[in-house]
C-alpha positions in Angstrom: 160.2 114.9 125.2 160.1 117.5 128.0 162.3 116.5 131.0 163.1 118.3 134.3 166.7 119.2 134.7 167.5 116.5 137.2 170.8 114.7 137.7 168.9 111.4 137.3 168.0 112.4 133.7 171.1 111.6 131.6 171.7 112.9 128.1 171.2 110.1 125.6 172.8 110.4 122.2 171.5 108.9 118.9 167.8 109.7 119.4 166.8 110.4 115.8 163.0 110.3 116.3 162.8 112.0 119.7 163.8 115.6 120.6 164.6 115.9 124.3 164.2 119.3 125.8 165.2 120.0 129.4 163.5 122.5 131.6 165.9 125.2 132.9 167.9 124.3 136.0 166.1 124.9 139.3 162.8 125.4 137.7 160.0 125.6 140.2 157.7 122.6 140.5 154.9 124.9 139.2 156.3 124.4 135.7 156.7 120.7 136.0 153.6 118.7 135.0 154.6 115.6 136.9 154.8 117.6 140.1 151.4 119.1 139.3 149.5 116.1 140.4 150.5 113.1 138.2 153.0 111.7 140.7 150.6 112.3 143.6 147.7 110.6 141.7 149.9 107.5 140.8 151.2 107.2 144.4 147.7 107.5 145.8 146.1 104.9 143.5 149.1 102.6 143.8 149.1 102.6 147.6 145.3 102.2 147.6 145.6 99.1 145.5 148.3 97.8 147.9 146.0 98.4 150.8 143.1 96.7 149.0 145.2 93.6 148.3 146.4 93.6 151.9 142.8 93.7 153.1 141.7 90.9 150.8 144.5 88.7 152.1 143.8 89.7 155.7 140.1 88.7 155.3 141.1 85.2 154.4 143.8 84.9 157.0 146.8 85.3 154.7 149.7 87.7 154.7 150.1 89.8 151.5 153.7 89.4 150.4 154.7 92.0 147.9 157.3 91.1 145.3 158.8 93.1 142.5 156.6 91.7 139.8 153.4 92.4 141.7 154.5 95.9 142.6 155.4 96.6 138.9 152.0 95.1 137.8 150.1 97.3 140.2 152.1 100.4 139.0 151.4 99.5 135.4 147.7 99.1 136.1 147.5 102.4 137.8 149.5 104.2 135.1 147.4 102.7 132.2 144.1 103.5 134.0 144.9 107.1 134.8 142.2 109.3 133.4 143.4 111.5 130.5 142.0 114.6 132.3 144.5 114.2 135.1 147.5 114.5 132.7 145.8 117.2 130.6 145.1 119.3 133.7 148.7 118.9 135.0 150.0 120.3 131.7 147.3 123.0 131.7 148.2 124.1 135.2 151.9 124.1 134.3 151.2 126.5 131.4 152.0 124.1 128.6 148.4 124.1 127.1 146.6 127.2 125.9 143.1 127.2 127.4 140.3 127.7 124.9 137.4 129.9 125.9 134.7 127.6 127.4 137.2 125.0 128.6 136.0 123.6 131.9 138.7 123.1 134.4 138.7 119.7 136.0 140.1 119.3 139.5 143.3 117.5 139.9 141.9 115.9 143.0 140.4 112.7 141.7 141.0 110.9 145.0 137.7 111.6 146.8 136.9 107.8 147.0 140.3 107.1 148.6 139.4 108.7 151.9 137.7 105.7 153.3 138.3 103.4 156.3 140.6 100.6 155.4 139.3 98.2 157.9 142.0 98.7 160.5 145.0 98.0 158.2 146.3 101.5 159.0 146.9 102.4 162.6 144.4 105.0 164.0 147.2 107.6 164.1 148.0 107.3 160.4 145.7 108.9 157.8 145.5 107.9 154.2 147.3 111.2 153.3 150.1 110.3 155.7 150.3 106.8 154.2 150.5 108.1 150.6 153.1 110.8 151.4 155.2 108.6 153.7 158.2 108.9 151.3 157.8 112.6 150.4 161.0 113.5 152.3 163.1 110.8 150.7 165.9 112.2 148.4 165.9 110.3 145.1 168.3 112.4 143.1 170.9 115.0 144.1 170.9 118.6 142.9 173.5 119.8 140.6 175.8 122.6 141.8 176.5 125.6 139.6 179.9 124.2 138.7 178.4 120.9 137.6 175.8 122.6 135.4 178.5 124.8 133.8 180.6 121.6 133.2 177.6 119.8 131.6 176.8 122.7 129.4 180.4 123.1 128.3 180.8 119.4 127.7 177.6 119.4 125.7 178.8 122.2 123.4 182.1 120.3 122.9 180.1 117.2 121.9 178.0 119.2 119.4 181.2 120.5 117.6 182.5 117.0 116.9 181.5 115.4 113.6 
């Protein structure tokens, strides 16, 4: 399993059937497939489904109340219905897949149908792109300092020496 070197990704011991490989610290997002379009695709489709449900409720005069279960169900639906070419292209653009001659590149932008009018649910001043990216500036995990990285590496070497 390939993981970005993020403080949110803890080292788990006892994984006999899975090899976890971390990308080098401070790797640019150009090398991280999830940053290459997968997260953007999921966010766009998730928020589109939320808007669709809001519109359906609005049309019948109800308010759409989101709970954790419905949010997780929508996320699961979007994730399981993501086209394979989205994931493949993200890995290809990150350099993890060797292109064969004759491979046709498929655009990561599979959201052309998302740029439609949502019946007044969004204010006129908010575009769909603004709505999808509303949380882009939110910090979800801190960055490790050089000292913390050195400590983690040294601690990891000590753990490997123990029987």
